[in-house]
N, C-alpha and C positions, 0 to 999 in steps of 0.2 A: 446478114444484111437486115437492117431495121426497116420495117414497113411503116412509114409515117401515116399512112391511111388518108391524110388530108393533102390535097393538092393546093388548097388555098393557104392562108397564113393563120389558121386557127390553131392555138396552142393545143397540143395533144400529148397525152401521157405516153411514155416510152419505157418499156421493160429494160432496165440497165444491167441486169445480171449478166455476168460474163464479159463485161466491157472493161474490166479493170477499175470499176467505180469504187472509190473509197467508201462511199455510203453503203453500197450493197455487197461488195465482194470481200470486205475485210471484217465481217461480223464475227467470225470465229476468233480472229486475232484480237479484236478490240473488246468483244463482249463475252467470249468464251463459248459461244454456241451460234449455229447458223440458222436456226428455225425462228428467227426474229423478223418482225416488220421494222425496217429502219426508219425512224423518225427523228434522227439526231442531227448530224452536221447540216449547216445551212447551205444546202445544195438541192436544187429542184430536179424533178423527174419529168420535165416537159421538154419537148423539142424546142431548140432555139428557133428564132424567126427565120423564115425562108430566105430573107435577104442575107443573113449571116451565112447560112448553109451554102447559098449560091456563090457568095464572095470567096468562101474557103475553097469550094470546089474549083472555081476559076483560078485561084492562086495555086492550087495543087496541080492544075494542068501544066504549069511550068515545071519542068523536071529538076530544077535546082532550087534547094531550100537553104541557101547560104545566109551569111550575115546580112541583116536587113536594117535599113535606116528608117527613121520616123519621118515620113514625108509631110508636106504642108497639109495634105488632106486629113491627117491624124489630128493636127492642132485645130484646123477649121471645124472638124466634126465636133470636137469637145466644146469649143467656144459657141457653136450654134446650139448645141444641146443645152448648155447653161442659159443661153439667152431665151430659148423657147420654154424650157421647163421651170426655170427658177427666176427669170427676169434679171439675171446678173450678167453684165458685160465684162468679160475677162480678156486680157491681152494675151497674145500668142506667147510672148516671152515668159509669162508667169507659169506656163505649163512645163512640168518636168516629167517626161515619160518614165515609167517604173515597171517593175516585174511583179508587183503585188503590194497591196495595202499594208500587210504585216511587215514586209521589207521596209516600206517607207516609215512605218512607225518606229522600227528599230534604228533606222538611219537618223531620224529626227532626234531620238534620245541621245545618240552619239554626237550629233551636230550641235545641240543646244545646251547640253549639260556635261558635267564632269563627274567622275566617281565620287559618291557621297552626297551629291546634290539631291534635293528633294523633288520628287515627281508625284503629282497628284493624279489618282485614278478614282473614279466614282463606282464603287462596288455595290452589288455584284456586277462583274464586268467580263467581257470576252477574254478568255484566258491569255492570249498573247500580250495583252496589256500588262498583266501581272508578270509574265515570264520576261518580257522585254526589259522592264525596270530592274528586275532582280539579276538577270544575266549581265546587264551592263554595270552592275554594282552601284546603282543609284538607290537612294533612300525612298522607299515606298510610303506615300502618305495617302491613306484611305479616307476619302470623303464618302461615307456610307449613305446611300440613298435611303429614304424613309418609306417603308412599305405601309400602305393602308388599303382598305377594300377597293378603292378607286384606282389603284396603281401605285406608282412611285412618285415621290417629289424630292427635290434637292434640299438638303440641309445647308442653307446659305450661310448661316452663322458659323458652322463648322468649316465650310469651304473658305470663308474669309480667314479663319484662324490658320488653316493649313496653307493658304496662299502666302502668309507672312514668312513661311520657312521653305518655300518652293521656288524653283526656277521654271518649271514646266507643268502644264496641265494637259493630260491626255483626255480629250473629250470624245465621247461616242455619241454621234448625232445623225440619225435616230439611235437610241440606246439599245444595245444588245447585252443582256437578254431581256430587259424589262419591257421592250418595244415602245418606250416613250418617244414620241415625236415632240421634242422640246418646243415650247411656245416662244414667240418673239420676246415676251416679257422675261421668260427664264433665261434665254440666250443673252438678252441685254444685261441682265444682272450678272451673269458670268463675265461678260465683257467688261463691265464696270469694275469688278473685282480684279480682273487681269490688268486693267489699266492702273488701278490703284497700287498694285503690288508688283508691277513690272514683270508680269508673267507672259511667257510665250505659250500659245494654245495650239496644240496639234489636234485637229478635228477629223476623226475617222467618220466619213459620211457615205460609206459603201452601201448602206441601205436607203439612201435618200430618195431614190426613185420609187420606193415602195412605201408611200405614206398615204393614209386614207382620207383624213378629214381636214387637212390644211395643206398649204403649199410649203414645202421645205424651204428654210432660209439658210443658205450657206453661211457658216460662221464668219468667214473673212469678208463677207459683204456687209457686216454690221459697221456702223460708224466707228472709225478709229481702229478697226481690227486688221486692216490690210498690213499695217506695219508690225504687227505682233502675232500673226497667226498664219497657218496654212491649212488647206483642205485636202484630204486624201479621198480618192474616189476610184471606181472601176466599173466597167459594164458587167462584171462577172456575176454578181447576185441577180442583177436586173434581167439579164438575157440568157442565163443558164450556160455561161461559158467560163467558169472558174478555172478549168483545166488549161486555158490558153495563157494564163499568167501575164496578163496585160493590165496595167493600171497607170495612174498618174497622180502627181502632187500639183496642186495649184498654190503657188507661193508668190503673192503679189510684191512683197518687199525685196528689194535688190540684195540687201545684206543677208536676210534669212535665206534667200535662194542660193546665194553664193556659198554659205556655210553648209546648206543641204547638199549642194553639188559636190563639195569637197568630200563629205562622208560617202556619197554615192560613188565617186571615182575611187576612193580608198578601198571600197568593197569590191572593185573590179567589175562593176556592172556596166555593160555597154550593149549597144544594138538592141534589137527587139525581136519578139516572136513573129515570124513572117505571117502566120495565120492570125495571131492575136491582133495585129495592126489592122488588117483588112476587116476582121470581124468587128472591131470597135467602130471603124468608119461606117460600115454597113448598118450596124445597130443604131448608131446615133442619127443616121440620115433617114433610115427607112423603118425603124423598129417601133415607132410610137403606137401604131394601131395594135400591133401584137401585144405591147406592154399593157395597154388599157384592157384588152381582153384577159390578160393574165391577172391583172389586179382584181377583176371581177371574180375570177376563180378563187383567188386567195380569200377575198371577202366572204364568199359563200362557204369555203372550207373552214375558215375561222369561226363563222357563225354556227356551222354544224357541230364542230368539236366543242365549242364553248357551251352551246345549249345542251348537248348530250351529257357533258360532265356535270353541269349544274343539276340536271334531272336525275342522273343515275349514279354518280359518284360524288356526292356533295362534300366529302372530306378532301377531295382533290379539286381545288378551286382555281379556275382559269382567271388570270388578271386581264383587264381590258387591253385590247390590242390596238395601238395607234399607228404602228408601222411594222414592216418586215412581214415574213410569212412564218413567224414563230409565235408560239403561245407559251407563256411563262406560268407554270403550274405551282400553286402554293399547296404543298402536301403536308404541312406541319400538323394539321388536325389528325392525321393518321397515327401520330405518335411514334413513327418509325425514325430511327436515326439514319444518317446518310448512307451507311453501308447497307442497312436493312431495306432502305427505300430503293436503292439501286437494284438489290436482289429481287425485290418485289416486282419491279417492272421487267427485269430481264428473265428471271427464272419462273415467275408465276404468271405474269401477263404476257410474257414472251414478246416484249417490245424494247427496241433500242432507242433510248432517249439520252440527252445530255444531263448528267447529274448536276444539280445546282451548285454543289460544293466545289465543282471545278471552276466556278466563276468567283471564287473567294469565299471566305467564311460568311460573308453576308448572303450567300446563296444557299446556305445550309437549310435543308427542308424543302427545297424547290426542285423542279425538274423542267427541262426545256424541250418542247415538242415542235416539230417541223411539219407544217401542213402542206408543203409544196409537193404533193403527190396526188394520186387519183382518189376520187371519192370512194371507190370500192375498197381500196386499201385502208383508208381512214375509217370506213364503216367496220371493216374486220378488226382493225386495231381497237376501236372503241368497244366492240363486243368482247374482245379478249380482256380488255381492262375491266369491264363490268363484271365478267365472270370471276376474275381473280379478286376483285374488290369484295364480292359477295362471299366467296370462299374464305376470305380472311375475316369475315364477320364485321366489316366496317360499318355496314348499314345499321 
């Protein structure tokens, strides 16, 4: 039994070892050793909000966990969240319940393209984007983001050229792994290109609740984009409930929604996770105060890690973080190739991070670090990294 220590709704760190956690309990399998601090997969180590825990406990009190429908409360909670957080009024019929954003991504590829069609991704990118395009035998068109000391920017000239031979753009907003929270101007330029080239845009916005210095703009809320785009979202990253496999697509256009539903039904997807449904409703109705407290923890952890790296490991450079609880590390000045870089972190620093090369060739020389854990663990992780860095003679 986990002792949460807090009776109020303060986010608190929880030791997840032995709970079947992918992040913690699969280190040997994924990294070849167990003595690592896991700072890899985008999964947090903090207790979910009390409202979620109580809603799940109440549902668990009913002794039958059978097939479960999505009630009106599910749709109302999503619409209310979007109204309050993003200022976007969405209709109930636009919402298509789903079992995960990655599932929606794959269904959209199937629904809106045929084998051989061009699909644009902006690399480096969350690996399921690349896998989804390749597994469906679509033609991968890379619009490589341009890295500079201030972060990443979009190569709009290249995007326009790629749009001329594509049917679909897979947008990641905010972007993973670069952590860019695209500005209204950038999103509007993407929208203009989509309009000019008759592109459908699938916008993965799973990190949109974790944005620091601006209000997130849902892509489909842009002028003219309701007819040619859909938004994918979930409470999973926001509220530490990824294991409940509950998400949704917002598809304003009737034709696009009908095509998406056909792919959904063809995949045999039906009913919902009985705990995921009540968790989403509780999160969106009562989770905002908890989220604001969590965002402050992320800000402080990001600042701590970034400051430490700049002072003590200058050849491992953190890019500015605009969204998510991830830090994208530019390690190219170390001179290590991707295999050597992975080995340095795992075998010398004894840290489990995501190798940048997993995000496509554009991620070569980078590593992705997750700060959604305790400050004590981050402090130990930074000390391990500094020791390994000095032993390597990088200074």
